[in-house]
N, C-alpha and C positions, 0 to 999 in steps of 0.2 A: 422745657416742651420739646418735643422731639420735633424735626423739619418735617414737613407732610411726606418727601417720598425714603423717610429712613427705613433700616432695614426690621429687623425682629429688635426688638429689645436689649441691650448688653448689659451687664452688670457695670457699674463704673470702676469696681474691682481689678474686673476683668482689661479694659482700657486702660488703668495706670499698669497693670502688669503687661503686656504688650506693648503700649508706647515708652516706657520705659527700659524696657530690651532694647528696643529699636534707639533710642536715643541713647546710649551706653554704649552698640555696636556699630554704632553711624561714622563709621569711617571709610575714604576711599573716594568722599564727592559725590554729587548727587546720581549717577547711576548708579553706585553701587547702594545707594540711601532708598533709590525706589525699589530698585529688587528687592532689597531686604522688606519693604515696606508691603510688594506685591507678595512675598513670599510666606509674612505672616499675619496679613486682611484676605488674600484670596484664596490662599494654598490653605495653611495650616486653621485660620480658623473661621472659613466662608461667612465671613460676615458682610463680604463685594462681590458680586460679578465680574467675573473679567471685563466686562461691555464698560457697568460702571465705574470699574477701575481704573479705564483708558480714558473714561469721560472726565475724571475727576482730574487724572493729570493733564488733559487739554484745560481745563480751566486751569489750572494752578501756572502752564507756562503761559496764559495770557498774562497773568498779575508782573507788575513788577516785584522785585523781592525773590529770594530763594525760593525756588520750585517747591524742592524736597520737602522745607519746611509746612510751606502753603499745603501742598498735597495732605500732609501728615494731620495740620489742622483740617482741610475741610473733611477728609475721612472721618477723622472726630467727630465731626460736626452732624455727618448724617447717622452717626450709631448713637450719637447720644445728645444733638443739640450745640447750644451753645458751649456750657460745662463740657462737654466731649473735646470741643472743637481746642478748649482750653488746657485741657488737661494732655491732648497729645500734642498742640504745637508747643505746650509750655515744656514737657519731658521731653522731645525734639531736640531743643535749643538749652534746657539748664545745664545739663552734663559739661558740654562744651565749652558754655561760657564758664563754669567753674574753675576748669582746669585753664582754659586764656587766662581766668584772673590770676592764679598762680604762678601761670609761665611769665606774663609781663611784669608780675612782681619781683621774680626771680631776672629775667633780663636785663630791669632797671638795675640792681644791685650787683649782676658779674659777670654782663657782657664783655664788660673788657677783658678778661682774663684769655689768656693764651689759649689754653685748651675749649673753651666754651666759643670760641671764635672759629676752633676749627672742627668743632661739631657740627654749627652752622653751616660753614662750608658743606658737610657732608648733605643736609637734609636742601640746601638750596640748589646741589644739584641733581638730585632727585626731583624738584619740584620743577624745573624745565623740563623732564623725560615727562613729569604729570600734566603739565601744563600742553604740551607736545598731542601727549595722548586725549587728552579731551578736546584739541581742536580735531583733531584726527576724527574721533569719534561724531563731534558734531556735524562735523564738514558734509561725511557720509548720509549721514540725513539730511541736513537743511540745502546743502546744494545740488536742487533737481534739475534748475532750467540754468541755460545761458543768461538769464535776467540774474539768478541768483547768483551766478559767478561774478556777473558784474556789478553787483551790489555788493558784495564782500571783498572784492576787488578798490571798489572805491572807497570802502568806512576804512580800510587796511590806509589808504594813501591820504584819505583826510587827517587820522589821527597821527600816524608816522610822520609823516612828513609838512602835514599842514597844521598839527593840532587843532583840527577843529572838536570843541567839545562835544564831547560823548552824546549826553543829553540831545543834540541838535543831531547828532548821527544817526541815533534811533530813531527818531521825529521823523526825518526824513526817508529813513526807510521804510515804518509803517505806511506813512503816506504812497510810498511809491509801489509795496503791497497792495494796499486798499484797494489804489486805484488802477492796478492792473490787473488786479484776479479777475477770471470770467469762468470761476466753477459755477454749476448750476442751481438755484433754489431749489430746497426741499420740498416735496410735493406736498405734504403735509405740514406747514412750520406750526412749531413747539407754541405754545399760550404764554401772554405773556406775564406775568404772576403780578404785577401791581408795581406802588412804591411807597407803599404803609411801612414797611418793615426800613427799606432802604433809608429812608428819610430819618427814622430811629436813631438805625444803627451808625449814622453819619456822624447825627449828635453826640452818641456817648461816646463813641471810639476818638471822633475827632476830638473833643472834649481833653480825653485821656492822653493824647499825642500830644496837643497841645501845652498841657499845664506843667509841665517843669519847664517848657520855655519862656512862660509866660512867667513865671515864679522865678527864673533863674533872670530875664530880664528887670522885673519890677526888682530885686534885692541889687542891681546895676551887676550883675554879673559878667565880664566881659565876656572872657573867655569862653564860660559855659554856655552862652548866649550863641557864641561863635560855630563851641561843639555842636550843641543841638541844631542850630540853623544848617549846618554842612550837610550833616547827616540826614536830615530827613529829607533834605533834597535829595540825597541819593537814593533815600526809599524810594524817592516817585520814580527814579528812571533808572534801577536794575532789574532791567530786562537782561533776560539770557544767563544769570548767577554771576557768581563774584567775580570771575574772571574774567568778564565782562566789563566791567564796570572799574578793577582797581587800575587799569592804566590811570583811565580820569581821577580816579580819589589818589593818585601818588602825587600826580602834575598840581591838582590841587592843597596836598598836605603840605609837598615840600617846599612845591616854587611860589606859591599864594599865600598859605600862611607862616608856613615855614616851623612850622608844628615838630619835626621830623626829616632826617636827613634821608636820602636815596638809600644806605646803607639801611638802615633801621626800617625802613619799608620794605626792602627786600625780607630783613630777617623776621618782619611780621606775618610774612605772608606764609614763609617756612615753618614758624610755629604754628599758626593756624593749619598749615597740612597737617599736622602731628595731634590732632586733637577730633573727637565726636561732633557729629553735627554740623551745620550749614559752615562753609570755608566763608560767607561772611558775617564770620564771626572776629575775622580779622581789624573789623571796625574797631571790636571791641578792645583789643590790644592797642590799636593805636590811641585811642582815646585814653588809656591807662597811663599810657608810655608818653605822650602829649603832656596830660596831666602831673605826672611825673618830675617833667622836665620844667615847668612851669612853677608848679608848687608842692612838689613831694607830695608824699603819701597822701594825706587827704583832701587834696586836689585833685589825685589820680582816681581816690575812689569813685568821686563822685564825676569825673568827666566819662570814666568811664559805666557809671549807673546812668549818665545822659544817654552815651552813645548807645549801649544795649535797650534806652527803654524807645528810641525816638528809630531804630532801625526794624525793632520787631512789632511794635504795638501798630505800625501800620499795617501791617501782613495780616494779623487779624482783623484791622478793618478791611482791608480788602476781601481776605476770604469769607467774613459774616456777612457785607453789603451783596457780595454777587453770589453767597449761594444757593439762593432763589432761582437765581435767574441762571441756572448751568445748563440746564435742557436748552432754554430759549437762545444762550450766546452761542453754544456750540450748534445750532442752525440754522446761521450765518455766517455764508458761505466767504463774505470778503472782511469778518473779523478774520478769519483762515488765513487771507491774503495776507495781511496785517501783520501776522504772527509771522508769517511764511517771511516777510521780509524781514522783520525784525532779526529773527533765527540767521538770515543771509547775513544780516551786517554785522552780527555777533560774532561769526565766523572771523569777518575782516580783524575786528576788534579783540579777540583771543589772539590772533597771530602778532597784533601791534602788541600785544602783553606780551607774549612768548619772544617775540626776539628781544625788547625793550629787558625784561628780565636775566635770559640768557647773556646777551651783550658786555652787562653788569658784573655779572657771576663772572664768565670765562676769562674777561678782559679788566686788567686795572686801570685803563685807560680810556673814555668813552667819550667822544666829542660829540657836540650838538652841531652842527651843519645846516645848510637849507636842504638837505634831503633826509633831515631826521637825522638821529643816534648813529654816528659811525665809530668802529674801533680804532685803536691804535693797534696793528697787529704786532708790532713787537712786544705789547706787552701783555698778550695771552698767557694766561696763569694755565702752564699744563696739568698740576695738582686738579685742578678744578675738572679740566678736560675729561683727565683718566677716571673722577669720580663719577661724572656725569655717565659714563662711558659707561662705566661698572652698573650704577642705576639703573640706565638702560636696559642692561642684561637682567637684570633682577625683576625689574616690572615689566618689560615687554618678552623676553624671552623664557624667562623661571615664571610669569605671571603669576609675583610674589602680592601679598596683601602690601597694601598702601603703610601702615605703617609700619611691619615686618623690612619693608623695602626702605626707609627711612631710616630703621633704628641699622641696617647693616651697613646705611652707606655714611652713617656718622660714624659707627667704629670702626670704618676701613678712614675716614679721613682723620682719627685722633691716633687710628696708628700712621699713619702717613706722618703726622706731627711729631709723633714718638719719636720716630725714625730718624726726622730730619731733625 
């Protein structure tokens, strides 16, 4: 069944071809992925108008989860209803998920090799630049007023120095943005679509979401239940993309549960940057590696599957539940104010992540203090600093693609290892 506002019918074969291409080429983070979708859906295919696409993007940004994946799912829904949404969202995620599976299992087997560690140093140096570039791009878009700048600063201080939980930071920023927004209401408000569809969608997709959690709990699989509950919580609070939630995820995975250590979490982010699809696929790597360390290959595969399921089934839930309400939602100025508050806070959260990540890559010793993590200046790694500057040259000056920059920086790191 087509959604009421769908464009001319599109063959499922065309949909599979287009979104399969998008899924295989979706390197470089959400900005590059959204540009790729715009080129395919609006420019090349003409399936959506510019205004419709931008409205879909605004809707995706209102939701928790990876906005590019949810944009793909919504575009598929507009074209062919729920089957179209499943095809578009699934093909956006599955290529990267398959690559992460292979990389995580290879990492579990070979990560202790010296040459592998050298290659990872190159990847991690490049990731510092990638995160800082994402921070700069988002700050230019999100920090439009003094209130936004203050929100970003408070979010950074709250997480870096006070270790305030990420969900609380986002909730407070949304409330502040909602309360302070003074945008005028539209002259002709959009009609409300009713709630019958919403109840049915929540029941079906909520059941799908909960099913493996209930099964793991019933079988007494405590580790899988903990994995499922944690990443389910993450799926609810992941506003602003994976960069925004990584610091919270790292803190919980490393300090609360002890599933991985800090070095392994940094490697996880570096590997996720090398794959197509949403960066939030880093959760699959974490689940796979944690399962491997807890119980070997079998538990790794189960934990990885659990992580993927509870990370992306909620994305389909949010999109399919909210899709009929898009026109009505986008006419609500205070919701836009809440989104602006979240976006401003996410700038501070990503700054927290970038600083934390950079310190742990560039310095061999980082101390936890009352003011947050602080490095030992004498422990500066000159090779890591040189590789970071080299990756900045590749990405910011020569504007190489992310996969190419990662490959070249890794080769440079391997060269340093060979010469050393």
